[in-house]
Every structure is written in C-alpha cells, then in structure tokens.
N, C-alpha and C positions, 0 to 999 in steps of 0.2 A: 778447317774452310766450310764454306756451306755445301759444297757440290762434290763426295768425294769416288775416286772409282776404285773398283777393284783388279787388282792386276789377274791376268787372265791365267797365268798358271795357278792363283789360286780359287780358279772357278772349277766345276764340274758337268758335262754334258750327261745328262738322265733322260732317258724315255719319257717320264713323266715331265718333268719341266718340259722337254719338246712338247708335249698336249696340253698342257698349261698356257704355255705362249701361244698356241695355237685359239686355243679359247678365249684369249685374252684380245688378240689381235680382233676374231670375229665379233666378238662381244662390244669392241671398241668402233667396228667400225656399223654395225646395227646404231649402236645409239647413237654415234653420230648423224648416219641418215635420218632419223627419227628426228632429234633434235632440229636438225637443218630442214625438213620436212614443217614442224611445228612454227619455224621461222619466220618462212616465208607464207605461212597458209596465217588464216584470222576468227574468228568467231564472234558471237552475237553476247552481248551482254546489256545490262540494263541500268538505267542511273535516274535519281528522281532529281527533277528540275522545278521549280517554282514556277509556274503557269505565267506565258506573258500574253494578250494579248495587244495589238493593233490598235489604232484610231481606226479601223475601216474595218476591226474584225471584232466588233459590239455585240451581235446575234451570231447565234449558231441554229440550224436546219433541225429541224424535229419532225422525224417521216413516220407516219402511222398508218395505217391499214385495220381496222376494228371493226368486226361485225359486231351489234346490236341486235341480239335475235326476237325480241320483244321490244323494241322503239320503233315507230316509225318514221320516217324520213320527215314527215311535215312536221314532228314533234322534238327530232335531233336537234342540237344545239352544240357550238365549242366552244368554251368560253378559253381566253388564256391570261393569265394572271402570274406575276412578279412582283417583285419590292420594290420595282420602279415605274409598274404601271399595269390596266385591266384592260382586255378588248373583250369584248361579249360579241357572242354567235359569230365568231369568224368563219366565213365562206368563201373567201378571196380565193385561196388553193386548195378548198374542200370539196372532192365527189362524194354524192351519195347514190347507193344503187339500191334499189328495195330487194328485201329478199322475203323470200314466200315462207310457208308455215312449213316447207322440207328443206330449209337452209340452202336454198338455190339461189344464188346471184341471178338477177335479172339483165338484159342484156343492154338495158334503156336506163339512161339516167334519171335519175329524182330532179325535178326543177328546185332550186333554193329558190322557196316562194321570199319575195319581202313581203312579210307579213301586215306589215302595216299599208298595205296595199287594197285589200280585204274590206268591204266596207261589213262592217261590226252590227249596221239596224240601219233600217230604210228614213232615212231623211223625210221622206213623206207626211210619215208618223209623227204626227206633231201630238197629239196628244197622250195623257199619262195610261200607263196602264189603270189608275182607276178610274182614269175617266170612261175606258173602253168597257170597264167591266161594270159599272152601270145599269146595264139595259141585261147583264147577265156573260157568264165565260161561255165563251165559242170553242176557246181551245180546251178540253175536257182534262183535267186533271183527273190521274190514274194512280191505283195503289198496289196493293198483293194481290186483291181481289177484283178489281176490274181492269189491271192490264193481261193478265192472262183471258178474261173473256174476252175486252176487247180484238184480241189476234186471233181468240176463234171463231168472233162471229163477224168479224170485218174482212174484205178482203185485202182494202189498201189504208193501210195506217200508221202514220206520219208522227213521230214519239219526238219529242224535245227533252232529252234529259239534261237538266239542269241541277243547280245548287243556289239555294235561295241566297247564300252568304260571299257570291259572288258580282262583282261589279259589272262584269264581261256579260253574266246571265240577267241581272236587271233591264241592264240597256236593252239589251235585244229583246225582254219582256213584250212590249209595248206591238215589236211587229211582228211579231208571233202571234198574240192574240187578235190584231188588224187581219194576219195568215186566216185565222178560224173563221173571222168575220167572214170576209169574203167568200170561202166554204160552203160558210151558210147558207150564205143568201143566194148562193150559185143554186145551192142545194133545194132553194126556197121554190125558185124557179124549175127546178124538173118536178118537185112534188107537184105544183099546179098545173101545170103541163100534165102528167100524168094522172092526177085526178077531171082533168077536165076532158081527156079523150075517153076515160070511165066515165062519164057523166056525173060526177059526184063530188058534190058540193063540200066546204070546209065545214060546215055546218057536223056533217056526220061523224065527225072524229074531236077529239075529248084533245086538249090541250097535249097532254103526254102523248098521247097517239100519233100527234100528227108532228111534234119533236123527233120522235121514235122512225118515225117515216123519213123526217129529211134527213136523220143520221144513216138511218137505211140507203137511202137512194145518193148521199152525198159520193163525189167521185171519190174521194179521200175521206178518214177520221183523223181531224187534225186534235194531238193530246199534247200533252205534258207528263213529267215525274220529276218530281222534286227528290232527289237523290240522297240529300242531306234528312230527307225523311223517312225513306225507301233504300237503302243502302245494299240491302240482301241483292233485289232488284238487278241494281247497276251493276253488282260485282259478278253479277250470273251473266249481263248481256256486255261483259268486258269493256266497259265506260271508262277509257281512259283521261278523260279531258273533256270542262262542262264550255258552253253548251255541248252535245254530240244530237244533230239533227238524222235520224236512222227510220226510215223504209219498211214497213214490213208488208211482204207480201204474202197471202194465205196464210200466215201464223210465222212465218222466215224471214231475217232481216237478211236486204235484200243488198242495200249500200247507205250510204252515209253521205251529206249535203256537207262536203265542204268550200262553196263560190259564195259568193256576195248574198248580203243577210239582208235581203230586199224583197219584197213582195214579188214585183216581175221574177227576178229572176228563179224565185220559191215557185212561182207557176209555171215558169220554162221547165224547168227541171221537175217537176211531177209532171208534166205534159210528156216529156222523153219517157220518163219511166214508166210510166203508165203506157206508152206506146210498143214496149219491150214486151209487156205482161197480157194486155187484154187484147182480141180482135178488133180489128179496125170498127166494125159495125157498135162495137160496147164501148166506145171512149167517150168520157165525160169530163176530161177537163178542158173540152173547147168551151164548155158552157162557161168554167168561170173565166176564162179568158173575152166572153161574150157579155159577162155580168158586168152591168152599166153601175153597179155600186162600187165598184173599185170610185169609181168619182164622189164620193162623200166625204175623200180629203180636201177638204178646201184649198189647200196648197198642190192637191197633185193635177199635173196637165193632163187630160185624157188624151187629148190629141197625141200627144207626143209617147204616150204609155201604151194606146194602143198600135202605135206603128212597126216597131218590132216583131207585133204579134200578127198582122195583118199581112205583113213581109213576109213572116216566116210558113203562115199558112198558108198565101197565096200559092209561093214558090213549091212547096210540098203537093200540093191539088193542082199547077200545070205538070208537074214530071209526073204525079199518079195515073194522069188520064191518056197519058202517052200511051198509044198502040204496041203493046209488047208480040212484035213478030217473033224472035227465036233467042237464045241464049246471049248473042253478042246485043242484043236490041236492050234486054235487061242490063246488063251489064251496064250500059251507056246510060239507062234510066236510074238505075241506082248513084250511078256516079253524077248526074246531073241533079238528083233530087241533094247531095251531099254536097257540088258546089255551090247551092244557088241558095242552101239554109243560113243564115246567118252563125257566125263564130261565137258559141256562148261561152261567157266568161267563167263558169263556173265546170270543177275539172271533177271526173271522175273518181269517186273516193278508190284509194287503194286498198287491193283483196290482201296487199304485201305486210305483214303484221312487223317486219324485222327492215334494216336497213345497215348497209354496209358503206363505213365512211375512210375515204382512203385521201390521201393528200400531203402538202405539207406544211408547216410552220418556220416564221423566223421569229424566235421568244430570247429574249434578254440571257443573257452568261449568269446572270446573278439568280437568286434560289426561287423559283415559284413552280408553277405546274399548270395542265390544262385539264379539263373536268369535259367529259359527254352528260349529258344530264336530258329530261324530259322540258320541254319550252315552246310556249305556243305564244301570237301577241294577240290571236283572238277566244282564248280559251284561257279557262285556269284548271291546271294540270289536278286530275286527280290522282294525291301524294301516294293513297295506299293499294293502289293499280299498278303503279309501275313496277315496273321489272326489267332490272340490269345488268342481265348475266350478259358476256360478253364474249369472243375470242377473239386473242389478238393474232393474228397472221404477221405482221410486222410494225416493229418499234425499234426505232433508232435514232440517233442523234450526227448530223454529219452529211457529208455527198454519199447516197448509194453509190455512186460509179466508183468513188473509192474504196467504199466495204468488198463491193462485187470483185474491186483487180485483187485484195488481198486473198479475200476466199481464193480464187480461182489460181494464183499464183503459188499459194503453198510452199513456200520455200523453207527449207532447213534452218534450223533455229528461233523459230518463232514456236512458243510455246502450246503442245498440246491445248485443245479446248479456245485457242483466240480467237478465230473468226468467230465461236458460239459465245462467247462474251461482250461481242460486238451488238447483235440483238437476243438476250437472250430469252426472252419473254412469247418470242416465235410460235407461233403455234399452240400456246397455253390458253387453257377453256377454264371460263370464271362463270359458276353458274350459281346465282342468289336466287331466294325467294324475296317475297314482298317486304318490302322498308327494310333492306339490303341493299349493299353497296359494296365493293370491293375498291379498297386504297392503292393504289402503286405508289413504294418507296423506292427512288432509282439514285444511286451515287454514279455520277458521269467522270470516267478519268477520261483526261485528255491521253494520246498513245501518240509520241509522235520517232520520227525514224532520222538518226544523223548519220555524217558523213563517214565515207569509207565503198569502197569496192564493189561490198555484199550490199549494200543499202544504197544502190545505185536505182534501183528498179523502185524503189519506194519513195525514192526522193522525187520521182519525176512524175509519178502516179497517185502517191499515197502519204502526201505531206504530214497530214494528223488524222487519225480516226479517234474513236471515243469510245471506250468501252465502259458497259452498265453492270453494275452491282445491283441486284433486282430482291425486294423484298415486296411483298404482297399481303393486307390484312383486312380482313371479313369486318364491315364495320355494320351496325345497325342503327335505323332511323327511327325518330319520333314517327309519332301515326299520319299527322298533317305536316313533315317536312318532306320534301321532294327528295329523292337518292341523287348522289350524284356517282360515276364511278370519276375518279379522280386519279392523277399521274403526278405526282410530286416530284421534281427532280432538282439537284443540286451540284452544280460542279466542283468538282474539288479544285482546289488554289495549287496540287501538285499534281504533275505529269509526270510520268513516265517515258523516259527515253533510250531507244533502242542504239547502243554504239557498239562501234566495230573493235572489237580487242584486237592485240598486234603486239608484238616483242620487239623491244628497243635491239639495237643493233649490239651493246654492251652484256645485256642481258643474256643473247645469244652466245657472248665470245664467254660471259663467265661458266654458262651452260656448257659447251663442248668442254672448258676447261675441266669441269669439274664431271665432267663424263670422263676422258681419258686418266687424269689421276686416278678417280675414286674405283677405276675399271685396273687400272693396274696393282694400286692399292688392296684391293680383294684379291684377287688371282694370286699376289705374292706372300699374303698370309696364308689361301689355300693351300698354296706350294710347299711355304715352310713346316705349315702344322701337318702335310704330308711325308716328309721328309721327315721332319722330326719322328713320326711315328713307326716309321719304317727302318730308322737306327733303330729304334727302340725293340723292334719284334728282332733283328738280328742277334740282339747282345744274347736274349734270351731261349 
C-alpha cells in the first residue's frame, strides 16, 4: 500500500513528541500565512521590449534650460539636426533672458532679432571705398600707439572694430567712411565759425594745424581699427564680432551700436549718447544734423533725410520750453518729451554678457543633436574670443509634467535614482576656456509602465518617460573655427518596461503543499533524531 497506518497500540506518547507537534503546527501555520500573503501581493519587475512608435509619434520633445555665461543673447543661436533633417536658428519655442556678469537672470526677455531685418550698410552711399579715399581718409585708422592716444586726448571716440577679411565689414566700409566725412564737414563748419568769432583768418594756420583743430572741435572722432592686424587690442577690448561699433567717452567704453548701419541712424544714436554725457550748452551733434554736406550724395533725398531730424529737434524744443512749476509739471514735461520723440530703430547695446536659453524642441527620433553657438547675420564672429561656458539647469526628453509626476509619486519598487536619471545633467556647470567647448553624448532609453493594480497610477499619468545615460567630453577647436556646445542624442531601440509580477494559483497550491510536507518531514526527522539519541543514553 502507498499510505500505511501505524496501529495505535504500537505508538507511544511522550513530552518530546508533544513539543515537536506544537512546533510543527506553529511553523506550518506561519508559513501558510506568509505563502498566502505572497500570493495576494504583487511586485514590480522589468522587461526588455523592442521600442515601437506609432505614425503620430515620430518626434519627441526635448526640454532644456541652459545659461551661456559669456555669450550675448543677440549672438546665441540654436540649431537642430538629425539624420533626416536640419533646422538652423530655431527660435519658435526658445526664450532668451539676458544674464549679467554676476550670473543674475534679468526679468525682461531679450528680443529674438530677425537679424536680416537690420540694414548692414547705407544704400544712399553709392560710392566705393576707393572713391571716398581719393581726398583722404576721414575715418582715422588706429594702431597700438594711436588708439590709447585717441582715447586720452578726445572725449568722444567712435571706433569701428573690423577685420579686413570679412565681407560684412567690406560692405559697411563705405558707409563708415561717409560717416567720417560728414562729421569732418560739420567740424569744419564749427572751426570756421570759431575762427570768425576770434577774427582769425585761415591763412594764420598751416594745413596740419587746421586739420588738428578740426579734429579737436569735432563732435566725435570717427576712427577704425583692423583687428586682423592688431589682434591684441581687440582682445583687450573683448571684441567678439566684427564690425563692433563702440563709443568711448573720456577714455572708457560707453556703449555699442547695434542698429541699422545707415548714416542717419548713426547720427541719431550719437546725438542720443552725446545728450547723456554732455551739458546742454556743449552739444555739438546738432551741427552734424544741420550740415548740408549730407546732400553730396546724389541719390540722397535731403528733404526726406532731414524730416525726422527736424521733427525730433522741434518736439524736444517744444517740451523743453515749457515752464516747470513743480515736480508734477516736470514729470509731465519728461513724459511729453518721450511721447513726442520719434521711436528710434536702434536698440541700446545690452550690458549683459550672458544669456539664458529655455524652451522645448520637437526633434526626430533618429540619431541627432542640437547645438548652441555664436552666430550673427550682420557680424563676423571672432572665433578666438568665443567662450561657451554654460550651466545646465534642466535637460530632459518627453513631457515635463510626466517627469514631475513620477518624481513626486515616489512609489515603492521604482529603483533608487530613477527620477534623477530622467535629467542627470541638471545643475552641472561646464566651464571652458577660449577655443574649447563641451560635447555631451546622451543615450536615451524609453521606460514604459505595464498593466497591473500597482501601475494604474503610472498608466494614467505617465505611460512613458525617458532615462538618459550621459557622458561629456571637452573638445578643443582650431583658432579660426567657432566653437559649438553640442548635445548628441541617440534613442535606444530597446525600451525598459516595468511589469507587475504576480503568482499563478497552481504555483500557490504547490507552494502550500511544499510548506506543509516539508515542515512535517523536517519535524519528523528532528523527532526521530532526538528519540534515538535519548535511547542511546539510557543504555549507557
């Protein structure tokens, strides 16, 4: 027979047997409860799946918030590329905020200039630079010796930092020389009037002395400096793009001009700068406005050219002639002056050297990347002066709300550090020197959530998130190549899926029987061993 019973008259009750029976019952009960609890509970596991995307899911959202510590917003450009396409200067969903030298973000948003809207030269100047130089150069060329002398001896010095091998600078050269001629003609008018008041004739001066007096009484000294011939000066002046039009007041850099590069706009801007630093009785730029030598351009419409000048001057004069009775009247007077003055097309140069770029991009799921680099339609970038040190405040893929939900939920079973892996670059600082830039290599792995009671929270709010494996490398560029901060990304074809692991009913029954039978057998073996040991001791 398979199961045999021992007759009751052959069994013997003992204290040891009763104790072992109690231990067996307690052990079986505890193991049964634990096995049953394990059956009704579930845990998270992982599985590897082939990544699949629908027809409407061919692109992925890239979120970023990066501060370029030494790249102005007007030069910061974002390009996106992949194996299936290329997009340059993406600005639709990108916001730019200026950052000062202390790293403080400004509250106002920088304008995303369409730089091709800026006039790069004056169309009224039809003569070539050679034609304008036939009677001499009115825009004075500076070098290592004359540059510091000019800043020391003249109150207002307007410098064009250019490079001779730039087409943009070559196109602007005739307009800048024309500007110099206009200022020179205005200065001659001032000198002649001054000599007339002193009853001094022109014959009392030599040609060099007369020219020196013209430069001395000029409203502003128009100069130029070739950075390709004098690179040390441009490096000391932190010139990062050509041409850079910078005004120096009393030997110190006051502002850069970034508007339309026409003679009219330049004169208006100089008048504005002069009003900031000179007393009302010392203003000289009005003479430049009144100088009829502007009309020596045959294609220049003098009546149209002076309309804005006269309107501007007349409105300011009307407002200034008002009688100021009290503070309220003075405030009204200032408001009237600002209201009646025409809106100028140039913008004041930003004193903020950095730029914070934030926003999102829709990129292809194929391998690609996006770059942040210096680019300007109206300037030639000085590659050797470009610094791409940056701070990554946030960088991730996918829906930001989904990531935030996963981080806040913090469900047990999610691996430690999972939330951090969604944006591992956050808070990192990458400092470079000139001719250098960091290249970031990112492996993007999709993470999905399967079906189950535990994962219901995730399927409703976070069907898919993206983990990033990141590695950064410092690259050195050649002297003439503009550095680029690059972010290379590659989406893995394999995705990780969190699945809910539960036990089947037959696995549970097998476990219960194994617990009961195993416990019974082990306790029986222990009881037999103890009994044999006891009988052996009684014999001896």
